[in-house]
ROVOVO-65954 format. One line per 10 residues: their letters; for each residue y, x, z of C-alpha. Coordinates in steps of 0.25 Angstrom, whole numbers. Each point is the difference from the previous one (the first is absolute). Example, Ala and Ser with C-alpha at 12.3 -4.5 7.8 and 13.67 -1.06 7.14 Angstrom:
// ROVOVO-65954
as	-18:49:31; 14:6:-2
This chain:
// ROVOVO-65954
mteetitrkg	98:-13:-178; -7:-7:11; -1:4:15; -13:3:0; 3:9:-11; 11:6:8; -8:3:12; -11:7:-9; 10:11:-6; 4:4:13
qypkkpvpel	14:-6:0; -1:-9:12; -10:6:13; -11:-11:4; 3:-8:10; -11:1:12; -9:-12:0; 0:-6:13; -15:-6:0; -4:16:-1
esgkksgivl	9:5:11; -4:-10:10; -15:1:-3; 4:18:2; 4:-3:13; -10:-12:6; -11:12:-6; 9:9:9; -1:-7:12; -15:-5:-1
lwifpgilff	-3:18:0; 7:0:13; -4:-14:7; -16:3:-3; 0:14:7; 7:-5:11; -8:-12:3; -12:9:0; 5:10:9; 4:-11:8
fvlignflsv	-15:-5:1; -3:14:3; 9:2:12; -3:-13:6; -15:3:-1; 1:14:6; 8:-5:12; -11:-7:4; -9:12:2; 1:9:11
ssrlekadai	-7:13:2; -1:12:12; -6:12:-3; -10:-2:10; -3:8:15; -10:-1:9; 3:-13:9; -6:-5:12; -4:-12:-8; -2:-7:-13
ailngndtvr	3:-16:-2; -4:-9:-8; 8:-12:-4; -6:-12:-3; -5:-4:-14; -6:5:-13; -11:7:8; -5:5:-11; 8:11:-2; 7:1:13
lkaaadlyle	-14:2:8; -4:10:-10; 12:8:0; 2:1:16; -14:3:-1; 2:13:-8; 13:3:8; -9:1:12; -11:8:-7; 12:12:-5
gysdniilsn	5:1:14; 11:-7:2; -4:-8:11; -10:-2:11; 2:-15:2; 2:-12:-9; 7:-11:3; -4:-15:-5; 9:-11:0; -4:-13:6
tgnnfgeyni	2:-15:-8; -10:-6:9; -7:-6:-12; -15:-1:-1; -8:7:-12; -2:-10:-10; -12:-10:1; -4:10:13; 4:-3:13; 4:14:2
pytthqvevl	14:5:3; 6:6:-13; 2:13:8; -14:1:2; -3:0:-15; 13:11:-3; -9:9:10; -13:-2:-7; 8:5:-13; 7:12:8
reygvpegai	-14:3:5; -6:0:-13; 11:10:-5; -3:9:11; 10:-4:10; -7:0:14; 1:-12:7; 7:7:12; 9:4:-7; 7:-14:-4
hivkfasknt	7:-8:8; 4:-15:-2; 13:-6:5; -1:-11:11; 11:-8:-6; -2:-8:-12; 10:0:-9; 5:-8:-10; 11:8:-9; 4:14:-2
gqeatgiieq	9:-1:11; -10:-5:11; -9:10:-6; 10:12:5; 0:-7:13; -15:1:2; -1:15:-4; 11:4:9; -8:-7:12; -11:8:-4
mfemsarsai	5:11:-3; 7:0:14; -14:-2:5; -6:13:-9; 13:8:6; 1:3:-15; 13:7:-3; -1:-3:-16; -6:-6:-12; -3:-2:-14
ivtdawhtrr	3:-14:-5; -10:-4:-11; 3:-11:-10; 1:-2:-15; 11:8:-7; 9:-12:-2; -1:-5:13; 6:13:7; 14:-3:-1; 0:-13:7
vkiifsdsfg	-10:6:10; 10:12:3; 12:-10:2; -7:-9:11; -8:12:7; 13:8:0; 6:-10:7; -12:-4:8; -5:15:4; 16:3:2
ntgiqlqyyg	-1:2:15; -14:4:2; 2:17:-4; -13:-2:-10; 3:6:-11; -6:-6:-14; -5:5:-13; -3:-10:-12; -12:1:-11; 2:-10:-10
ieedgfdpnf	-13:-2:-9; 3:0:-14; -15:-2:-4; 3:-14:3; 6:-1:-16; 15:-1:3; 7:8:-8; 16:2:4; 2:4:-14; -7:-12:-8
wwlsvkgwrd	-2:-10:9; 8:-9:-8; -10:-1:-10; -10:-9:8; 1:-13:7; -7:7:14; 13:10:-1; 10:-11:-2; -7:-8:12; 0:12:8
vageyfrilg	13:7:-2; 8:-15:0; -9:-4:13; 4:13:8; 13:-1:-5; 1:-15:6; -6:5:14; 9:12:2; 12:-10:-1; -6:-9:8
yfikretnip	-1:10:10; 14:4:0; 5:-15:-1; -9:0:16; 0:13:3; 7:0:14; -11:-10:5; -11:10:-6; 2:13:8; -7:0:13
dypvfdflrt	7:6:12; -10:10:4; 4:10:10; -1:15:-1; -13:6:7; 5:15:4; -15:5:-2; 0:-4:-15; 13:9:-1; 0:13:-9
d	14:7:4
């Protein structure tokens, strides 16, 4: 009687095939790893997006960049009654081939959206990055005696803005809210499906890391202004 015959008749139990057992374990591991990776992508995408339950503020501040959606979103907030004032950051650049300040172009766009020119305030300080924008907006708000602001930017930009602005505004008594625009195509759950999503998300995390590396040299030592205190 051969070994094969004995096994068929059930006299000896079959030994497990090592290759099959290994493949089964690998499949189980993959079933756990794949959802874990997806969850991680969703988590880091949503972390970048900060939203506030908006209340009326003394000003709506628009950060530089992506005017196509930021100016329109700020105008909509103004027309909905969230504030009577709009603050424009200032890059110090000119508009395209025209010999006019870029902020002049932005004012014209806001007027087309229904915002009166008298409600628009332009920051005098020309900023080159988000930290400098915070400085310019603070100076403008001091000039206006404004106590609160809604910060308008792209959704994926709000986390870094909140980190930087929390530091910059920390000693001013000014209350901030954050309005992240989602109409720019950024989806915090599925950003990893597009090249632009990878560029935006990876870029933001590198910039956040860079800010923390040189954080101590970036936080302005603004004095406390008693007239801004609400307590």
